[in-house]
Chimera marker file (.cmm) of the C-alpha trace (Angstrom):
<marker_set name="trace">
<marker id="1" x="0.000" y="0.000" z="0.000" r="1" g="1" b="0" radius="0.5"/>
<marker id="2" x="1.327" y="3.407" z="-0.948" r="1" g="1" b="0" radius="0.5"/>
<marker id="3" x="0.245" y="6.695" z="0.552" r="1" g="1" b="0" radius="0.5"/>
<marker id="4" x="1.468" y="9.780" z="-1.278" r="1" g="1" b="0" radius="0.5"/>
<marker id="5" x="0.938" y="13.403" z="-0.272" r="1" g="1" b="0" radius="0.5"/>
<marker id="6" x="1.264" y="16.474" z="-2.441" r="1" g="1" b="0" radius="0.5"/>
<marker id="7" x="0.560" y="20.186" z="-2.341" r="1" g="1" b="0" radius="0.5"/>
<marker id="8" x="2.794" y="21.570" z="0.380" r="1" g="1" b="0" radius="0.5"/>
<marker id="9" x="4.809" y="24.733" z="0.021" r="1" g="1" b="0" radius="0.5"/>
<marker id="10" x="5.528" y="28.223" z="1.279" r="1" g="1" b="0" radius="0.5"/>
<marker id="11" x="2.716" y="30.717" z="1.800" r="1" g="1" b="0" radius="0.5"/>
<marker id="12" x="2.265" y="34.038" z="3.544" r="1" g="1" b="0" radius="0.5"/>
<marker id="13" x="0.170" y="34.252" z="6.695" r="1" g="1" b="0" radius="0.5"/>
<marker id="14" x="-3.497" y="34.555" z="5.793" r="1" g="1" b="0" radius="0.5"/>
<marker id="15" x="-3.003" y="32.583" z="2.604" r="1" g="1" b="0" radius="0.5"/>
<marker id="16" x="-4.300" y="29.201" z="1.506" r="1" g="1" b="0" radius="0.5"/>
<marker id="17" x="-2.928" y="25.830" z="0.477" r="1" g="1" b="0" radius="0.5"/>
<marker id="18" x="-4.556" y="22.587" z="-0.608" r="1" g="1" b="0" radius="0.5"/>
<marker id="19" x="-2.999" y="19.253" z="0.259" r="1" g="1" b="0" radius="0.5"/>
<marker id="20" x="-3.881" y="15.991" z="-1.440" r="1" g="1" b="0" radius="0.5"/>
<marker id="21" x="-3.250" y="12.395" z="-0.466" r="1" g="1" b="0" radius="0.5"/>
<marker id="22" x="-3.776" y="9.286" z="-2.554" r="1" g="1" b="0" radius="0.5"/>
<marker id="23" x="-3.774" y="5.739" z="-1.204" r="1" g="1" b="0" radius="0.5"/>
<marker id="24" x="-3.213" y="2.877" z="-3.606" r="1" g="1" b="0" radius="0.5"/>
<marker id="25" x="-2.319" y="-0.787" z="-3.645" r="1" g="1" b="0" radius="0.5"/>
<marker id="26" x="-3.805" y="-4.203" z="-3.157" r="1" g="1" b="0" radius="0.5"/>
<marker id="27" x="-6.376" y="-3.688" z="-0.408" r="1" g="1" b="0" radius="0.5"/>
<marker id="28" x="-9.792" y="-4.964" z="0.577" r="1" g="1" b="0" radius="0.5"/>
<marker id="29" x="-10.955" y="-1.576" z="1.854" r="1" g="1" b="0" radius="0.5"/>
<marker id="30" x="-9.621" y="1.771" z="2.974" r="1" g="1" b="0" radius="0.5"/>
<marker id="31" x="-11.376" y="3.012" z="6.075" r="1" g="1" b="0" radius="0.5"/>
<marker id="32" x="-10.714" y="6.313" z="7.775" r="1" g="1" b="0" radius="0.5"/>
<marker id="33" x="-8.028" y="8.593" z="6.405" r="1" g="1" b="0" radius="0.5"/>
<marker id="34" x="-6.577" y="11.656" z="7.969" r="1" g="1" b="0" radius="0.5"/>
<marker id="35" x="-4.001" y="14.404" z="8.196" r="1" g="1" b="0" radius="0.5"/>
<marker id="36" x="-1.485" y="14.809" z="10.982" r="1" g="1" b="0" radius="0.5"/>
<marker id="37" x="1.330" y="17.308" z="11.398" r="1" g="1" b="0" radius="0.5"/>
<marker id="38" x="4.611" y="17.579" z="13.229" r="1" g="1" b="0" radius="0.5"/>
<marker id="39" x="6.396" y="20.831" z="13.904" r="1" g="1" b="0" radius="0.5"/>
<marker id="40" x="10.094" y="20.936" z="14.851" r="1" g="1" b="0" radius="0.5"/>
<marker id="41" x="10.600" y="19.826" z="18.437" r="1" g="1" b="0" radius="0.5"/>
<marker id="42" x="6.971" y="18.814" z="18.870" r="1" g="1" b="0" radius="0.5"/>
<marker id="43" x="5.017" y="15.592" z="18.798" r="1" g="1" b="0" radius="0.5"/>
<marker id="44" x="2.945" y="14.605" z="15.826" r="1" g="1" b="0" radius="0.5"/>
<marker id="45" x="-0.642" y="15.778" z="16.262" r="1" g="1" b="0" radius="0.5"/>
<marker id="46" x="-3.983" y="15.128" z="14.633" r="1" g="1" b="0" radius="0.5"/>
<marker id="47" x="-5.229" y="17.784" z="12.228" r="1" g="1" b="0" radius="0.5"/>
<marker id="48" x="-8.334" y="16.227" z="10.687" r="1" g="1" b="0" radius="0.5"/>
<marker id="49" x="-9.793" y="12.828" z="9.888" r="1" g="1" b="0" radius="0.5"/>
<marker id="50" x="-12.561" y="11.630" z="7.624" r="1" g="1" b="0" radius="0.5"/>
<marker id="51" x="-14.382" y="8.310" z="7.691" r="1" g="1" b="0" radius="0.5"/>
<marker id="52" x="-15.254" y="6.217" z="4.689" r="1" g="1" b="0" radius="0.5"/>
<marker id="53" x="-18.850" y="6.033" z="3.536" r="1" g="1" b="0" radius="0.5"/>
<marker id="54" x="-20.777" y="8.988" z="4.974" r="1" g="1" b="0" radius="0.5"/>
<marker id="55" x="-17.510" y="10.823" z="5.518" r="1" g="1" b="0" radius="0.5"/>
<marker id="56" x="-17.874" y="11.908" z="9.127" r="1" g="1" b="0" radius="0.5"/>
<marker id="57" x="-15.137" y="14.382" z="9.939" r="1" g="1" b="0" radius="0.5"/>
<marker id="58" x="-13.141" y="15.331" z="13.007" r="1" g="1" b="0" radius="0.5"/>
<marker id="59" x="-10.893" y="18.386" z="13.445" r="1" g="1" b="0" radius="0.5"/>
<marker id="60" x="-8.361" y="19.620" z="15.925" r="1" g="1" b="0" radius="0.5"/>
<marker id="61" x="-9.649" y="22.688" z="17.748" r="1" g="1" b="0" radius="0.5"/>
<marker id="62" x="-6.749" y="24.730" z="16.403" r="1" g="1" b="0" radius="0.5"/>
<marker id="63" x="-7.890" y="24.314" z="12.784" r="1" g="1" b="0" radius="0.5"/>
<marker id="64" x="-11.686" y="24.306" z="13.103" r="1" g="1" b="0" radius="0.5"/>
<marker id="65" x="-13.263" y="26.880" z="10.830" r="1" g="1" b="0" radius="0.5"/>
<marker id="66" x="-10.069" y="27.273" z="8.779" r="1" g="1" b="0" radius="0.5"/>
<marker id="67" x="-9.334" y="23.787" z="7.412" r="1" g="1" b="0" radius="0.5"/>
<marker id="68" x="-11.671" y="21.484" z="5.529" r="1" g="1" b="0" radius="0.5"/>
<marker id="69" x="-11.038" y="17.806" z="4.867" r="1" g="1" b="0" radius="0.5"/>
<marker id="70" x="-12.782" y="16.065" z="1.984" r="1" g="1" b="0" radius="0.5"/>
<marker id="71" x="-12.705" y="12.654" z="0.376" r="1" g="1" b="0" radius="0.5"/>
<marker id="72" x="-13.147" y="11.057" z="-3.027" r="1" g="1" b="0" radius="0.5"/>
<marker id="73" x="-13.983" y="7.444" z="-2.193" r="1" g="1" b="0" radius="0.5"/>
<marker id="74" x="-13.768" y="6.293" z="-5.807" r="1" g="1" b="0" radius="0.5"/>
<marker id="75" x="-10.156" y="7.442" z="-5.987" r="1" g="1" b="0" radius="0.5"/>
<marker id="76" x="-9.140" y="6.711" z="-2.360" r="1" g="1" b="0" radius="0.5"/>
<marker id="77" x="-8.026" y="10.318" z="-2.189" r="1" g="1" b="0" radius="0.5"/>
<marker id="78" x="-8.428" y="12.954" z="0.478" r="1" g="1" b="0" radius="0.5"/>
<marker id="79" x="-7.789" y="16.667" z="0.416" r="1" g="1" b="0" radius="0.5"/>
<marker id="80" x="-7.115" y="19.277" z="3.049" r="1" g="1" b="0" radius="0.5"/>
<marker id="81" x="-8.106" y="22.814" z="2.154" r="1" g="1" b="0" radius="0.5"/>
<marker id="82" x="-6.227" y="25.150" z="4.473" r="1" g="1" b="0" radius="0.5"/>
<marker id="83" x="-7.365" y="28.769" z="4.656" r="1" g="1" b="0" radius="0.5"/>
<marker id="84" x="-6.333" y="31.679" z="6.866" r="1" g="1" b="0" radius="0.5"/>
<marker id="85" x="-3.001" y="30.015" z="7.501" r="1" g="1" b="0" radius="0.5"/>
<marker id="86" x="-0.952" y="31.070" z="10.497" r="1" g="1" b="0" radius="0.5"/>
<marker id="87" x="2.784" y="30.738" z="11.188" r="1" g="1" b="0" radius="0.5"/>
<marker id="88" x="1.947" y="28.172" z="13.863" r="1" g="1" b="0" radius="0.5"/>
<marker id="89" x="0.531" y="25.924" z="11.131" r="1" g="1" b="0" radius="0.5"/>
<marker id="90" x="4.094" y="25.431" z="9.884" r="1" g="1" b="0" radius="0.5"/>
<marker id="91" x="4.896" y="21.730" z="10.039" r="1" g="1" b="0" radius="0.5"/>
<marker id="92" x="5.392" y="18.580" z="8.048" r="1" g="1" b="0" radius="0.5"/>
<marker id="93" x="1.938" y="17.276" z="7.195" r="1" g="1" b="0" radius="0.5"/>
<marker id="94" x="1.445" y="13.528" z="7.033" r="1" g="1" b="0" radius="0.5"/>
<marker id="95" x="-1.404" y="11.522" z="5.584" r="1" g="1" b="0" radius="0.5"/>
<marker id="96" x="-2.539" y="8.285" z="7.192" r="1" g="1" b="0" radius="0.5"/>
<marker id="97" x="-4.783" y="5.602" z="5.762" r="1" g="1" b="0" radius="0.5"/>
<marker id="98" x="-6.411" y="2.845" z="7.815" r="1" g="1" b="0" radius="0.5"/>
<marker id="99" x="-6.513" y="-0.208" z="5.609" r="1" g="1" b="0" radius="0.5"/>
<marker id="100" x="-8.073" y="-3.660" z="5.676" r="1" g="1" b="0" radius="0.5"/>
<marker id="101" x="-5.849" y="-5.786" z="3.495" r="1" g="1" b="0" radius="0.5"/>
<marker id="102" x="-8.058" y="-8.836" z="3.042" r="1" g="1" b="0" radius="0.5"/>
<marker id="103" x="-11.646" y="-9.715" z="3.903" r="1" g="1" b="0" radius="0.5"/>
<marker id="104" x="-10.369" y="-12.765" z="5.807" r="1" g="1" b="0" radius="0.5"/>
<marker id="105" x="-8.135" y="-10.594" z="8.034" r="1" g="1" b="0" radius="0.5"/>
<marker id="106" x="-10.128" y="-8.299" z="10.347" r="1" g="1" b="0" radius="0.5"/>
<marker id="107" x="-7.123" y="-6.254" z="11.416" r="1" g="1" b="0" radius="0.5"/>
<marker id="108" x="-6.847" y="-2.628" z="10.363" r="1" g="1" b="0" radius="0.5"/>
<marker id="109" x="-3.361" y="-1.532" z="9.372" r="1" g="1" b="0" radius="0.5"/>
<marker id="110" x="-2.070" y="2.020" z="9.385" r="1" g="1" b="0" radius="0.5"/>
<marker id="111" x="-0.091" y="3.334" z="6.439" r="1" g="1" b="0" radius="0.5"/>
<marker id="112" x="1.636" y="6.705" z="6.459" r="1" g="1" b="0" radius="0.5"/>
<marker id="113" x="2.860" y="8.927" z="3.674" r="1" g="1" b="0" radius="0.5"/>
<marker id="114" x="6.300" y="10.480" z="3.572" r="1" g="1" b="0" radius="0.5"/>
<marker id="115" x="5.044" y="13.923" z="4.554" r="1" g="1" b="0" radius="0.5"/>
<marker id="116" x="4.871" y="17.285" z="2.831" r="1" g="1" b="0" radius="0.5"/>
<marker id="117" x="6.284" y="20.514" z="4.224" r="1" g="1" b="0" radius="0.5"/>
<marker id="118" x="3.977" y="23.467" z="4.850" r="1" g="1" b="0" radius="0.5"/>
<marker id="119" x="5.680" y="26.713" z="5.779" r="1" g="1" b="0" radius="0.5"/>
<marker id="120" x="3.695" y="29.822" z="6.682" r="1" g="1" b="0" radius="0.5"/>
<marker id="121" x="5.685" y="33.030" z="6.717" r="1" g="1" b="0" radius="0.5"/>
<marker id="122" x="4.677" y="35.814" z="9.092" r="1" g="1" b="0" radius="0.5"/>
<link id1="1" id2="2" r="1" g="1" b="0" radius="0.2"/>
<link id1="2" id2="3" r="1" g="1" b="0" radius="0.2"/>
<link id1="3" id2="4" r="1" g="1" b="0" radius="0.2"/>
<link id1="4" id2="5" r="1" g="1" b="0" radius="0.2"/>
<link id1="5" id2="6" r="1" g="1" b="0" radius="0.2"/>
<link id1="6" id2="7" r="1" g="1" b="0" radius="0.2"/>
<link id1="7" id2="8" r="1" g="1" b="0" radius="0.2"/>
<link id1="8" id2="9" r="1" g="1" b="0" radius="0.2"/>
<link id1="9" id2="10" r="1" g="1" b="0" radius="0.2"/>
<link id1="10" id2="11" r="1" g="1" b="0" radius="0.2"/>
<link id1="11" id2="12" r="1" g="1" b="0" radius="0.2"/>
<link id1="12" id2="13" r="1" g="1" b="0" radius="0.2"/>
<link id1="13" id2="14" r="1" g="1" b="0" radius="0.2"/>
<link id1="14" id2="15" r="1" g="1" b="0" radius="0.2"/>
<link id1="15" id2="16" r="1" g="1" b="0" radius="0.2"/>
<link id1="16" id2="17" r="1" g="1" b="0" radius="0.2"/>
<link id1="17" id2="18" r="1" g="1" b="0" radius="0.2"/>
<link id1="18" id2="19" r="1" g="1" b="0" radius="0.2"/>
<link id1="19" id2="20" r="1" g="1" b="0" radius="0.2"/>
<link id1="20" id2="21" r="1" g="1" b="0" radius="0.2"/>
<link id1="21" id2="22" r="1" g="1" b="0" radius="0.2"/>
<link id1="22" id2="23" r="1" g="1" b="0" radius="0.2"/>
<link id1="23" id2="24" r="1" g="1" b="0" radius="0.2"/>
<link id1="24" id2="25" r="1" g="1" b="0" radius="0.2"/>
<link id1="25" id2="26" r="1" g="1" b="0" radius="0.2"/>
<link id1="26" id2="27" r="1" g="1" b="0" radius="0.2"/>
<link id1="27" id2="28" r="1" g="1" b="0" radius="0.2"/>
<link id1="28" id2="29" r="1" g="1" b="0" radius="0.2"/>
<link id1="29" id2="30" r="1" g="1" b="0" radius="0.2"/>
<link id1="30" id2="31" r="1" g="1" b="0" radius="0.2"/>
<link id1="31" id2="32" r="1" g="1" b="0" radius="0.2"/>
<link id1="32" id2="33" r="1" g="1" b="0" radius="0.2"/>
<link id1="33" id2="34" r="1" g="1" b="0" radius="0.2"/>
<link id1="34" id2="35" r="1" g="1" b="0" radius="0.2"/>
<link id1="35" id2="36" r="1" g="1" b="0" radius="0.2"/>
<link id1="36" id2="37" r="1" g="1" b="0" radius="0.2"/>
<link id1="37" id2="38" r="1" g="1" b="0" radius="0.2"/>
<link id1="38" id2="39" r="1" g="1" b="0" radius="0.2"/>
<link id1="39" id2="40" r="1" g="1" b="0" radius="0.2"/>
<link id1="40" id2="41" r="1" g="1" b="0" radius="0.2"/>
<link id1="41" id2="42" r="1" g="1" b="0" radius="0.2"/>
<link id1="42" id2="43" r="1" g="1" b="0" radius="0.2"/>
<link id1="43" id2="44" r="1" g="1" b="0" radius="0.2"/>
<link id1="44" id2="45" r="1" g="1" b="0" radius="0.2"/>
<link id1="45" id2="46" r="1" g="1" b="0" radius="0.2"/>
<link id1="46" id2="47" r="1" g="1" b="0" radius="0.2"/>
<link id1="47" id2="48" r="1" g="1" b="0" radius="0.2"/>
<link id1="48" id2="49" r="1" g="1" b="0" radius="0.2"/>
<link id1="49" id2="50" r="1" g="1" b="0" radius="0.2"/>
<link id1="50" id2="51" r="1" g="1" b="0" radius="0.2"/>
<link id1="51" id2="52" r="1" g="1" b="0" radius="0.2"/>
<link id1="52" id2="53" r="1" g="1" b="0" radius="0.2"/>
<link id1="53" id2="54" r="1" g="1" b="0" radius="0.2"/>
<link id1="54" id2="55" r="1" g="1" b="0" radius="0.2"/>
<link id1="55" id2="56" r="1" g="1" b="0" radius="0.2"/>
<link id1="56" id2="57" r="1" g="1" b="0" radius="0.2"/>
<link id1="57" id2="58" r="1" g="1" b="0" radius="0.2"/>
<link id1="58" id2="59" r="1" g="1" b="0" radius="0.2"/>
<link id1="59" id2="60" r="1" g="1" b="0" radius="0.2"/>
<link id1="60" id2="61" r="1" g="1" b="0" radius="0.2"/>
<link id1="61" id2="62" r="1" g="1" b="0" radius="0.2"/>
<link id1="62" id2="63" r="1" g="1" b="0" radius="0.2"/>
<link id1="63" id2="64" r="1" g="1" b="0" radius="0.2"/>
<link id1="64" id2="65" r="1" g="1" b="0" radius="0.2"/>
<link id1="65" id2="66" r="1" g="1" b="0" radius="0.2"/>
<link id1="66" id2="67" r="1" g="1" b="0" radius="0.2"/>
<link id1="67" id2="68" r="1" g="1" b="0" radius="0.2"/>
<link id1="68" id2="69" r="1" g="1" b="0" radius="0.2"/>
<link id1="69" id2="70" r="1" g="1" b="0" radius="0.2"/>
<link id1="70" id2="71" r="1" g="1" b="0" radius="0.2"/>
<link id1="71" id2="72" r="1" g="1" b="0" radius="0.2"/>
<link id1="72" id2="73" r="1" g="1" b="0" radius="0.2"/>
<link id1="73" id2="74" r="1" g="1" b="0" radius="0.2"/>
<link id1="74" id2="75" r="1" g="1" b="0" radius="0.2"/>
<link id1="75" id2="76" r="1" g="1" b="0" radius="0.2"/>
<link id1="76" id2="77" r="1" g="1" b="0" radius="0.2"/>
<link id1="77" id2="78" r="1" g="1" b="0" radius="0.2"/>
<link id1="78" id2="79" r="1" g="1" b="0" radius="0.2"/>
<link id1="79" id2="80" r="1" g="1" b="0" radius="0.2"/>
<link id1="80" id2="81" r="1" g="1" b="0" radius="0.2"/>
<link id1="81" id2="82" r="1" g="1" b="0" radius="0.2"/>
<link id1="82" id2="83" r="1" g="1" b="0" radius="0.2"/>
<link id1="83" id2="84" r="1" g="1" b="0" radius="0.2"/>
<link id1="84" id2="85" r="1" g="1" b="0" radius="0.2"/>
<link id1="85" id2="86" r="1" g="1" b="0" radius="0.2"/>
<link id1="86" id2="87" r="1" g="1" b="0" radius="0.2"/>
<link id1="87" id2="88" r="1" g="1" b="0" radius="0.2"/>
<link id1="88" id2="89" r="1" g="1" b="0" radius="0.2"/>
<link id1="89" id2="90" r="1" g="1" b="0" radius="0.2"/>
<link id1="90" id2="91" r="1" g="1" b="0" radius="0.2"/>
<link id1="91" id2="92" r="1" g="1" b="0" radius="0.2"/>
<link id1="92" id2="93" r="1" g="1" b="0" radius="0.2"/>
<link id1="93" id2="94" r="1" g="1" b="0" radius="0.2"/>
<link id1="94" id2="95" r="1" g="1" b="0" radius="0.2"/>
<link id1="95" id2="96" r="1" g="1" b="0" radius="0.2"/>
<link id1="96" id2="97" r="1" g="1" b="0" radius="0.2"/>
<link id1="97" id2="98" r="1" g="1" b="0" radius="0.2"/>
<link id1="98" id2="99" r="1" g="1" b="0" radius="0.2"/>
<link id1="99" id2="100" r="1" g="1" b="0" radius="0.2"/>
<link id1="100" id2="101" r="1" g="1" b="0" radius="0.2"/>
<link id1="101" id2="102" r="1" g="1" b="0" radius="0.2"/>
<link id1="102" id2="103" r="1" g="1" b="0" radius="0.2"/>
<link id1="103" id2="104" r="1" g="1" b="0" radius="0.2"/>
<link id1="104" id2="105" r="1" g="1" b="0" radius="0.2"/>
<link id1="105" id2="106" r="1" g="1" b="0" radius="0.2"/>
<link id1="106" id2="107" r="1" g="1" b="0" radius="0.2"/>
<link id1="107" id2="108" r="1" g="1" b="0" radius="0.2"/>
<link id1="108" id2="109" r="1" g="1" b="0" radius="0.2"/>
<link id1="109" id2="110" r="1" g="1" b="0" radius="0.2"/>
<link id1="110" id2="111" r="1" g="1" b="0" radius="0.2"/>
<link id1="111" id2="112" r="1" g="1" b="0" radius="0.2"/>
<link id1="112" id2="113" r="1" g="1" b="0" radius="0.2"/>
<link id1="113" id2="114" r="1" g="1" b="0" radius="0.2"/>
<link id1="114" id2="115" r="1" g="1" b="0" radius="0.2"/>
<link id1="115" id2="116" r="1" g="1" b="0" radius="0.2"/>
<link id1="116" id2="117" r="1" g="1" b="0" radius="0.2"/>
<link id1="117" id2="118" r="1" g="1" b="0" radius="0.2"/>
<link id1="118" id2="119" r="1" g="1" b="0" radius="0.2"/>
<link id1="119" id2="120" r="1" g="1" b="0" radius="0.2"/>
<link id1="120" id2="121" r="1" g="1" b="0" radius="0.2"/>
<link id1="121" id2="122" r="1" g="1" b="0" radius="0.2"/>
</marker_set>
């Protein structure tokens, strides 16, 4: 299973960026997917998650009202629209996919992307 992020970059405070993440490979199903971030010297933290099917979403308080997560189930792709960016949003953003590999194996496996850098200049 491969998880690949794209769309990071440098933006001025108040600007916008859109991240994308595509999961691919030999799987039975891809369940929840989400975005996490890690700033220098800090632990990785949840940004937003989205379930499969009805697409229930969950956001960190720090990004509510500014970030929107969306999902294209047909393409196993999620996006993160980030508006009103702040310098404190600067981090490496990682995508995670929760995957069931086979219908005979009930375990859910986590797959992470390599990360994409988001830098917000003051």
